[in-house]
C-alpha positions in Angstrom: -9.7 -28.6 -56.3 -7.2 -30.7 -54.3 -9.4 -30.5 -51.1 -12.1 -32.6 -52.9 -9.6 -35.4 -53.4 -8.6 -35.6 -49.7 -10.0 -38.7 -47.9 -9.7 -38.8 -44.1 -9.7 -42.3 -42.6 -8.4 -44.2 -39.6 -4.8 -45.1 -39.8 -3.9 -48.7 -40.7 -0.9 -50.8 -39.8 0.2 -50.6 -43.5 0.4 -46.8 -43.1 3.2 -47.0 -40.4 6.1 -46.3 -42.8 4.3 -43.4 -44.4 3.3 -42.0 -41.0 7.0 -42.1 -39.9 7.9 -40.4 -43.2 5.5 -37.6 -42.5 6.9 -37.0 -39.0 10.5 -37.2 -40.3 9.8 -34.7 -43.1 8.1 -32.2 -40.8 10.8 -32.6 -38.2 13.5 -31.8 -40.8 11.5 -28.9 -42.3 9.9 -27.3 -39.3 11.8 -28.3 -36.1 15.3 -29.0 -37.1 16.1 -25.4 -38.3 14.9 -24.1 -34.9 16.0 -26.5 -32.2 19.4 -26.8 -30.6 21.9 -29.3 -31.9 21.6 -31.3 -28.7 17.8 -31.5 -29.0 18.1 -32.6 -32.6 20.6 -35.3 -31.7 18.4 -36.5 -28.9 15.4 -36.7 -31.3 17.3 -38.7 -33.8 19.1 -41.0 -31.4 16.1 -41.9 -29.4 13.8 -42.0 -32.5 11.1 -40.0 -30.8 8.9 -39.7 -33.9 9.3 -43.4 -34.8 8.4 -44.5 -31.3 5.5 -42.2 -31.2 4.1 -43.7 -34.4 4.7 -47.3 -33.1 2.9 -46.6 -29.9 0.0 -44.4 -31.0 -0.8 -45.1 -34.7 -4.1 -46.9 -34.0 -5.4 -43.5 -32.6 -4.4 -41.5 -35.7 -6.5 -40.4 -38.6 -4.8 -39.9 -41.9 -5.4 -37.7 -44.9 -5.0 -39.5 -48.1 -4.7 -38.1 -51.6 -4.6 -40.4 -54.6 -3.9 -43.4 -52.4 -0.9 -41.7 -50.6 -0.7 -40.5 -47.0 -0.6 -36.7 -47.1 -0.9 -35.9 -43.4 -2.0 -37.2 -40.0 -3.8 -36.0 -36.9 -4.0 -37.5 -33.4 -6.2 -36.3 -30.5 -7.1 -37.4 -27.0 -10.3 -36.1 -25.4 -10.3 -32.4 -26.4 -6.6 -32.0 -27.0 -5.1 -32.4 -30.5 -1.7 -34.0 -29.8 -0.3 -33.9 -33.3 -1.1 -32.5 -36.7 1.5 -33.0 -39.5 1.2 -32.5 -43.2 3.8 -33.5 -45.8 5.6 -30.4 -47.2 4.5 -31.3 -50.7 0.9 -31.2 -49.6 0.9 -28.1 -47.5 -1.4 -25.3 -48.7 -3.8 -27.8 -50.3 -6.4 -28.0 -47.5 -5.0 -31.2 -45.8 -4.5 -29.6 -42.4 -7.9 -27.9 -42.5 -9.6 -31.2 -43.4 -7.8 -33.1 -40.7 -8.6 -30.4 -38.1 -12.3 -30.5 -39.1 -12.3 -34.3 -38.8 -10.9 -34.2 -35.3 -13.2 -31.3 -34.2 -16.2 -33.3 -35.4 -15.0 -36.3 -33.3 -14.3 -34.2 -30.3 -17.8 -32.5 -30.5 -19.5 -35.9 -31.1 -17.8 -37.1 -27.8 -19.7 -34.3 -26.0 -16.8 -32.0 -25.5 -17.3 -28.2 -26.0 -13.8 -27.3 -27.2 -10.8 -28.4 -29.0 -7.3 -27.4 -27.8 -3.9 -27.6 -29.4 -0.4 -26.2 -29.0 2.4 -25.0 -31.3 5.5 -22.9 -30.7 5.9 -19.2 -31.4 8.4 -19.8 -34.3 5.8 -22.0 -36.2 4.0 -19.1 -37.9 2.4 -21.3 -40.7 0.7 -23.4 -38.0 -0.5 -20.4 -36.1 -1.9 -18.9 -39.3 -3.9 -22.1 -40.0 -5.2 -22.4 -36.5 -6.4 -18.7 -36.5 -7.9 -19.1 -39.9 -10.1 -21.9 -38.8 -11.3 -20.2 -35.6 -8.8 -21.1 -32.9 -8.0 -18.3 -30.4 -4.7 -18.0 -28.5 -5.3 -18.7 -24.8 -1.9 -18.8 -23.2 1.9 -18.9 -23.7 4.4 -20.8 -21.5 7.9 -22.2 -21.8 8.2 -25.3 -24.1 9.7 -28.1 -22.0 9.6 -30.7 -24.8 12.5 -29.4 -27.0 14.7 -27.9 -24.4 15.6 -25.1 -26.9 14.2 -22.0 -25.2 10.9 -22.0 -27.1 7.6 -20.5 -26.0 4.5 -22.7 -26.5 1.3 -21.2 -27.6 -2.0 -22.8 -26.5 -5.0 -22.4 -28.8 -8.6 -23.2 -28.2 -11.7 -23.4 -30.3 -15.3 -23.6 -29.1 -17.2 -26.3 -30.9 
């Protein structure tokens, strides 16, 4: 089973190119088809994903399969900031394994819940979160993409 081959470990500086590739691929496959042209142009021109990796990679955990980065997760306190899985690795348990890793760390820090957000159009992410025990808590306008989206807040008791 592919899930048995998934290793979750702290990100390393040598992972930076792969981390940027994960974000680029998920931007192109998940967000680009849904955001406005202006939002897409702003994302590309300001290198939002690349800058995020440069600034925050030491806080990331990565999933690795056969020596290659398959996904990443980043959390602060009880909030999961980012979960991205390469398209070629989706459906193989990478997201589940990364979520479990983050939830264990959040719980070990003495926090009683994990929280995360996605947008209403991102149905695969919502399905994953619900499948592993997250419950929808709130919906509100998404101010990050300026594309008229609605953000969904999920929470899981740990």
